Wavefront OBJ file of the C-alpha trace (Angstrom):
o trace
v 61.195 114.580 66.537
v 60.071 111.124 67.519
v 58.052 110.517 70.687
v 58.928 106.833 71.061
v 62.144 104.856 71.410
v 62.999 101.259 70.544
v 63.404 98.798 73.429
v 64.253 95.114 73.723
v 62.345 93.812 76.777
v 63.189 90.440 78.294
v 59.517 89.473 78.007
v 56.549 90.826 76.072
v 54.059 91.170 78.875
v 51.738 94.006 79.872
v 49.746 92.597 82.781
v 46.968 90.043 83.232
v 45.212 88.699 86.356
v 46.792 85.982 88.456
v 44.887 82.709 88.389
v 45.393 79.494 90.351
v 45.180 76.443 88.097
v 43.726 73.171 89.397
v 44.822 70.022 87.549
v 44.560 66.322 88.346
v 47.612 64.390 89.523
v 48.146 60.719 88.659
v 47.015 59.653 92.150
v 43.723 61.549 91.851
v 44.745 64.507 94.022
v 44.603 68.086 92.731
v 47.707 70.136 92.003
v 47.537 73.927 92.352
v 49.709 76.307 90.329
v 49.540 80.122 90.359
v 50.283 81.862 87.078
v 49.534 85.104 85.235
v 50.087 84.229 81.581
v 46.410 83.966 80.688
v 43.837 85.646 78.487
v 40.383 84.881 77.136
v 38.929 84.770 73.619
v 35.193 84.213 73.763
v 34.669 80.882 75.554
v 38.335 79.893 75.220
v 41.088 80.600 77.747
v 44.712 80.619 76.567
v 47.422 79.765 79.111
v 51.206 79.983 78.985
v 53.285 77.622 81.119
v 56.568 75.759 81.380
v 56.565 72.477 79.458
v 58.257 70.590 82.306
v 55.826 71.688 85.031
v 53.625 69.254 86.905
v 50.621 71.173 85.586
v 51.727 70.658 81.969
v 52.268 66.951 82.615
v 48.832 66.651 84.189
v 47.138 68.424 81.277
v 48.792 66.199 78.694
v 47.630 63.057 80.521
v 44.357 64.259 82.060
v 43.101 67.251 80.014
v 40.770 68.899 82.519
v 41.338 72.101 84.487
v 39.864 74.763 86.750
v 40.966 78.392 86.554
v 40.428 79.837 90.026
v 40.470 83.654 90.170
v 41.709 84.780 93.614
v 40.660 87.988 95.330
v 42.858 90.489 97.147
v 42.363 88.807 100.500
v 44.064 85.639 99.193
v 47.485 87.156 98.471
v 49.121 85.330 101.389
v 47.683 81.962 100.394
v 48.676 82.392 96.735
v 52.180 83.430 97.740
v 52.609 80.182 99.701
v 52.284 78.319 96.391
v 54.933 80.416 94.621
v 58.017 78.213 95.063
v 56.347 74.819 95.358
v 56.115 72.004 92.840
v 53.881 68.973 92.665
v 56.633 67.000 90.932
v 58.578 64.847 93.391
v 61.325 64.359 90.795
v 62.274 68.004 90.879
v 65.093 69.216 88.642
v 68.373 70.467 90.098
v 67.706 73.876 88.541
v 64.435 74.224 90.430
v 66.008 73.073 93.673
v 68.720 75.710 93.272
v 66.025 78.374 92.848
v 64.454 77.387 96.162
v 61.570 75.204 95.040
v 60.255 72.517 97.390
v 58.063 69.530 96.619
v 54.593 69.799 98.143
v 52.118 66.971 97.622
v 49.116 68.659 99.287
v 49.024 72.195 97.912
v 45.679 72.969 99.586
v 47.002 72.264 103.082
v 50.289 74.046 102.368
v 48.530 77.234 101.216
v 45.703 77.137 103.736
v 43.026 76.708 101.068
v 39.979 74.450 100.805
v 39.035 72.020 98.032
v 35.569 72.428 96.538
v 33.910 69.940 94.203
v 33.760 70.970 90.541
v 30.712 70.503 88.326
v 32.063 69.383 84.944
v 35.694 68.316 85.538
v 37.573 66.114 88.009
v 40.121 68.601 89.457
v 38.713 70.344 92.515
v 38.170 74.098 92.709
v 39.541 76.465 95.366
v 36.585 77.262 97.618
v 37.974 80.631 98.722
v 38.311 81.970 95.156
v 35.250 83.986 94.082
v 35.378 82.775 90.445
v 35.831 79.199 89.174
v 36.211 78.599 85.419
v 36.111 74.914 84.506
v 37.281 73.573 81.176
v 38.843 70.889 79.021
v 42.029 71.160 76.986
v 41.320 71.665 73.290
v 44.915 72.199 72.068
v 48.504 72.353 73.329
v 51.133 74.226 71.297
v 54.887 73.918 71.861
v 56.654 77.285 71.626
v 60.275 76.107 71.448
v 63.123 77.496 73.575
v 62.795 78.100 76.402
v 60.451 75.132 76.686
v 57.058 76.779 76.925
v 53.506 75.728 76.083
v 50.455 77.663 74.940
v 47.396 75.771 76.143
v 43.863 76.349 74.851
v 41.040 75.659 77.308
v 37.423 75.212 76.194
v 35.309 76.589 79.040
v 32.646 74.153 80.238
v 31.286 75.951 83.317
v 31.649 79.213 85.232
v 30.809 79.539 88.922
v 30.891 82.724 90.987
v 30.114 83.886 94.516
v 26.785 85.775 94.173
v 27.649 88.680 96.473
v 26.413 91.591 94.374
v 23.266 92.326 92.331
v 23.109 90.892 88.818
v 25.024 93.035 86.342
v 27.560 94.331 88.859
v 31.214 93.383 89.051
v 32.158 95.703 91.898
v 33.893 94.256 94.971
v 32.150 93.964 98.280
v 33.698 95.497 101.393
v 36.093 92.588 101.800
v 37.649 93.394 98.410
v 36.495 90.184 96.728
v 35.590 90.070 93.064
v 31.870 89.363 92.902
v 29.476 88.856 90.015
v 26.365 86.946 89.165
v 25.023 84.955 86.248
v 26.683 85.783 82.918
v 28.818 88.703 84.149
v 32.175 86.939 83.825
v 33.526 89.359 81.170
v 32.944 92.283 83.528
v 34.811 90.478 86.282
v 37.779 89.850 84.010
v 37.848 93.462 82.811
v 37.643 94.939 86.308
v 40.975 96.394 87.347
v 43.070 99.387 88.277
v 46.389 99.978 89.932
v 46.834 99.000 93.560
v 49.574 98.875 96.164
v 52.554 96.603 95.416
v 52.862 93.446 97.483
v 56.079 91.426 97.297
v 55.465 87.757 96.553
v 57.652 84.964 95.265
v 61.192 85.036 93.914
v 60.463 84.026 90.351
v 58.129 86.795 89.207
v 60.840 89.445 88.744
v 58.808 92.094 90.538
v 56.044 92.869 92.990
v 52.460 91.740 92.750
v 50.107 94.743 92.759
v 46.454 94.242 93.571
v 43.683 95.738 91.496
v 41.114 97.921 93.130
v 38.411 95.614 91.810
v 39.680 92.753 93.882
v 41.659 90.525 91.528
v 45.391 89.912 91.898
v 47.647 91.265 89.139
v 51.409 90.693 88.860
v 53.827 93.519 88.232
v 57.363 93.745 86.936
v 57.311 90.463 85.029
v 55.226 87.599 83.723
v 54.348 84.812 86.114
v 54.696 81.790 83.829
v 53.550 78.689 85.639
v 56.243 76.149 86.408
v 54.786 74.106 89.253
l 1 2 3 4 5 6 7 8 9 10 11 12 13 14 15 16 17 18 19 20 21 22 23 24 25 26 27 28 29 30 31 32 33 34 35 36 37 38 39 40 41 42 43 44 45 46 47 48 49 50 51 52 53 54 55 56 57 58 59 60 61 62 63 64 65 66 67 68 69 70 71 72 73 74 75 76 77 78 79 80 81 82 83 84 85 86 87 88 89 90 91 92 93 94 95 96 97 98 99 100 101 102 103 104 105 106 107 108 109 110 111 112 113 114 115 116 117 118 119 120 121 122 123 124 125 126 127 128 129 130 131 132 133 134 135 136 137 138 139 140 141 142 143 144 145 146 147 148 149 150 151 152 153 154 155 156 157 158 159 160 161 162 163 164 165 166 167 168 169 170 171 172 173 174 175 176 177 178 179 180 181 182 183 184 185 186 187 188 189 190 191 192 193 194 195 196 197 198 199 200 201 202 203 204 205 206 207 208 209 210 211 212 213 214 215 216 217 218 219 220 221 222 223 224
């Protein structure tokens, strides 16, 4: 007797951390987009996003990025970005789903811009991990219009709150690491309480015990 059954899920997704992407707008300001379709291979990050998003447009024209990893205490701020877009020429479909145009994502979310070291988009000061990089490849995935974006990491910056070699959270629940401990930070996890955020994620957003935000119930493909 078999122990498994065949299924046909709407998406093939089994959970990755939420990150907030910083990209450069045409006017020199920074656009912020939360998303969870991300994984790492060595010094390369691979992102999944909607091809019509402001972030995708920015990366095609100005191929620099910061991946900001938020901690559990930033759930409210990340949620404020959920149904916003940096594109003033928003599509009717997005408007029907409740999206609003927001030019200053930092002010809207209650976050602070922090100067980056190797790229022009600013980092989110409140996020304990900043991963800077340049775009090495963009792959079109067809219908629905999605992109797979490869990011060559150029710098990693963390809040040095714990001794070297540790990726455990401090009492505030923030992810903390030092030096070259980024892989440990990205591996840290565990189930946490569900927190409802944003209409378009098809589920709640649980928080990991190690301090990073993880989505639940559906992939958070960036579209802002």
